[in-house]
C-alpha positions as CSV (number, residue, x, y, z in Angstrom):
1,X,11.6,15.4,-2.5
2,X,10.6,12.1,-0.8
3,X,7.0,11.6,-0.2
4,X,5.7,10.6,3.3
5,X,2.4,8.7,3.1
6,X,0.2,8.3,6.2
7,X,-2.2,5.5,6.8
8,X,-5.1,7.8,7.5
9,X,-4.7,9.6,4.2
10,X,-5.3,13.1,5.6
11,X,-6.4,15.7,3.1
12,X,-7.6,13.3,0.5
13,X,-10.3,15.6,-1.0
14,X,-11.9,12.8,-3.1
15,X,-13.3,11.2,0.1
16,X,-16.4,13.0,1.3
17,X,-17.2,10.7,4.2
18,X,-14.7,8.2,5.8
19,X,-14.2,5.8,8.6
20,X,-10.8,4.8,9.9
21,X,-9.2,2.3,12.2
22,X,-5.7,1.3,13.0
23,X,-3.9,-1.1,15.3
24,X,-0.4,-2.2,16.1
25,X,0.1,-6.0,15.9
26,X,2.9,-8.1,17.3
27,X,2.1,-11.7,16.1
28,X,4.2,-14.6,14.8
29,X,3.1,-13.7,11.3
30,X,3.3,-9.9,11.4
31,X,4.7,-7.1,13.4
32,X,3.8,-3.5,12.7
33,X,0.8,-1.2,12.1
34,X,-2.3,-2.0,10.1
35,X,-4.8,0.6,9.1
36,X,-8.2,0.4,7.4
37,X,-9.8,3.3,5.5
38,X,-13.4,2.9,4.6
39,X,-14.4,5.3,1.8
40,X,-18.0,5.6,2.7
41,X,-18.7,8.3,0.2
42,X,-16.4,9.7,-2.6
43,X,-16.8,12.7,-4.9
44,X,-16.0,10.5,-7.8
45,X,-14.5,7.0,-8.4
46,X,-10.7,6.7,-9.0
47,X,-10.0,4.6,-12.1
48,X,-6.4,3.8,-13.1
49,X,-5.1,2.5,-16.4
50,X,-2.8,-0.5,-16.4
51,X,-1.6,-1.3,-19.9
52,X,-4.7,-2.5,-21.6
53,X,-7.2,-2.4,-18.6
54,X,-8.8,0.1,-16.4
55,X,-9.3,-0.7,-12.7
56,X,-11.5,1.2,-10.2
57,X,-9.4,1.4,-7.0
58,X,-11.6,3.9,-5.0
59,X,-15.4,4.3,-5.0
60,X,-18.0,4.7,-2.3
61,X,-18.0,1.7,0.0
62,X,-14.4,0.6,-0.8
63,X,-11.9,-0.3,1.9
64,X,-8.2,0.3,1.8
65,X,-6.2,-1.9,4.2
66,X,-2.6,-0.8,4.7
67,X,0.1,-3.0,6.3
68,X,3.3,-1.3,7.6
69,X,5.6,-4.1,8.6
70,X,8.4,-3.1,11.0
71,X,11.9,-3.0,9.8
72,X,10.9,-3.7,6.2
73,X,11.3,-1.7,3.0
74,X,7.7,-2.1,1.7
75,X,4.2,-1.3,2.7
76,X,1.1,-3.0,1.2
77,X,-2.3,-1.5,0.4
78,X,-5.0,-4.0,-0.3
79,X,-8.0,-2.4,-2.1
80,X,-11.3,-4.1,-1.5
81,X,-14.4,-3.2,-3.5
82,X,-17.8,-2.7,-1.8
83,X,-18.5,-6.4,-2.1
84,X,-15.4,-7.2,-0.1
85,X,-13.4,-8.6,-3.1
86,X,-9.8,-7.7,-3.6
87,X,-9.4,-5.4,-6.5
88,X,-5.6,-5.3,-6.2
89,X,-2.6,-5.2,-3.9
90,X,-0.4,-2.2,-4.3
91,X,3.1,-2.6,-2.8
92,X,5.1,0.5,-2.2
93,X,8.8,0.2,-1.9
94,X,9.9,2.5,0.9
95,X,12.8,3.7,2.9
96,X,11.1,3.0,6.2
97,X,7.8,2.3,8.0
98,X,7.3,4.3,11.2
99,X,4.7,6.3,13.1
100,X,4.3,10.0,13.8
101,X,1.9,11.2,16.5
102,X,0.6,7.7,16.7
103,X,-0.2,7.4,12.9
104,X,1.8,5.0,10.8
105,X,3.5,6.2,7.6
106,X,6.0,5.1,5.0
107,X,8.7,7.1,3.2
108,X,8.1,6.3,-0.5
109,X,11.0,5.2,-2.7
110,X,8.9,5.6,-5.9
111,X,9.1,2.1,-7.2
112,X,5.9,0.0,-6.8
113,X,4.5,-3.4,-7.6
114,X,0.8,-4.0,-8.4
115,X,-0.5,-7.5,-7.9
116,X,-3.9,-8.6,-9.2
117,X,-6.0,-11.5,-7.8
118,X,-5.1,-13.4,-11.0
119,X,-1.5,-13.4,-9.8
120,X,-0.3,-11.0,-12.5
121,X,2.4,-8.6,-11.2
122,X,3.2,-5.2,-12.7
123,X,6.3,-3.2,-11.9
124,X,5.5,0.5,-11.8
125,X,7.2,3.9,-11.7
126,X,10.8,2.9,-12.5
127,X,10.9,6.2,-14.5
128,X,10.0,8.1,-11.3
129,X,12.8,6.3,-9.4
130,X,15.3,7.2,-12.1
131,X,14.1,10.8,-12.1
132,X,14.3,11.0,-8.2
133,X,17.9,9.9,-8.4
134,X,18.7,12.3,-11.2
135,X,17.2,15.2,-9.3
136,X,18.9,14.3,-6.0
137,X,15.7,13.4,-4.2
138,X,17.3,10.1,-3.3
139,X,20.9,8.9,-3.2
140,X,22.5,5.9,-5.0
141,X,22.2,3.7,-1.9
142,X,18.4,4.4,-1.7
143,X,18.1,3.8,-5.5
144,X,19.8,0.4,-5.1
145,X,17.7,-0.4,-2.1
146,X,14.5,0.2,-4.1
147,X,15.6,-2.2,-6.9
148,X,16.9,-4.8,-4.5
149,X,13.6,-4.8,-2.5
150,X,11.5,-4.9,-5.7
151,X,13.4,-7.9,-7.0
152,X,13.2,-9.7,-3.6
153,X,9.4,-9.1,-3.5
154,X,8.9,-10.3,-7.1
155,X,10.7,-13.6,-6.2
156,X,8.4,-14.0,-3.1
157,X,5.3,-13.3,-5.3
158,X,6.4,-15.7,-8.0
159,X,6.6,-18.5,-5.4
160,X,3.4,-17.4,-3.6
161,X,5.5,-16.8,-0.5
162,X,4.5,-13.2,0.2
163,X,2.6,-13.6,3.5
164,X,1.1,-10.1,3.7
165,X,-1.2,-10.8,0.8
166,X,-2.5,-13.9,2.6
167,X,-3.0,-11.9,5.8
168,X,-5.0,-9.1,4.2
169,X,-8.5,-10.5,4.8
170,X,-7.7,-11.4,8.5
171,X,-6.2,-7.9,9.1
172,X,-9.2,-6.3,7.4
173,X,-11.7,-8.3,9.5
174,X,-9.8,-7.4,12.7
175,X,-10.0,-3.7,11.9
176,X,-13.7,-3.7,10.7
177,X,-14.7,-4.0,14.4
178,X,-12.7,-0.9,15.3
179,X,-13.9,1.5,12.5
180,X,-14.9,4.9,13.7
């Protein structure tokens, strides 16, 4: 089954107290929704393992900025720590970005890219993509789309041409004023 992920992350029990803002932007650089989730208080930090390192991606005071570009097959989550530093960018390859009841979402295609401030890029969840195809959760065209998008994004990242990473601070600052 394909996963639909909403920008406001409803039902995320780890978050005890939250603030949230979203906006639709139509600028020369970006067209689509942006959301900002402030994890004011969490039950426990979320630490993930990447090869030989552990990275805390959620803790009290963190911010998750999500960018849902229109008519693209990816969504970007920029994770900022409580000091405002980028911890990582997480790029979800997706079938679509859209909105339901005014809240943006993406339909996940399993394959992901993680980008660290150092510029290092990690491809994640290829096994999940293969399994989704084998179980019939996605079809061959969607499988091919996921790989094509991942390769396209890797080329942009290698050339420092992926604009959403550069816009992350500006989008965060725009939404900070709207947090509820």
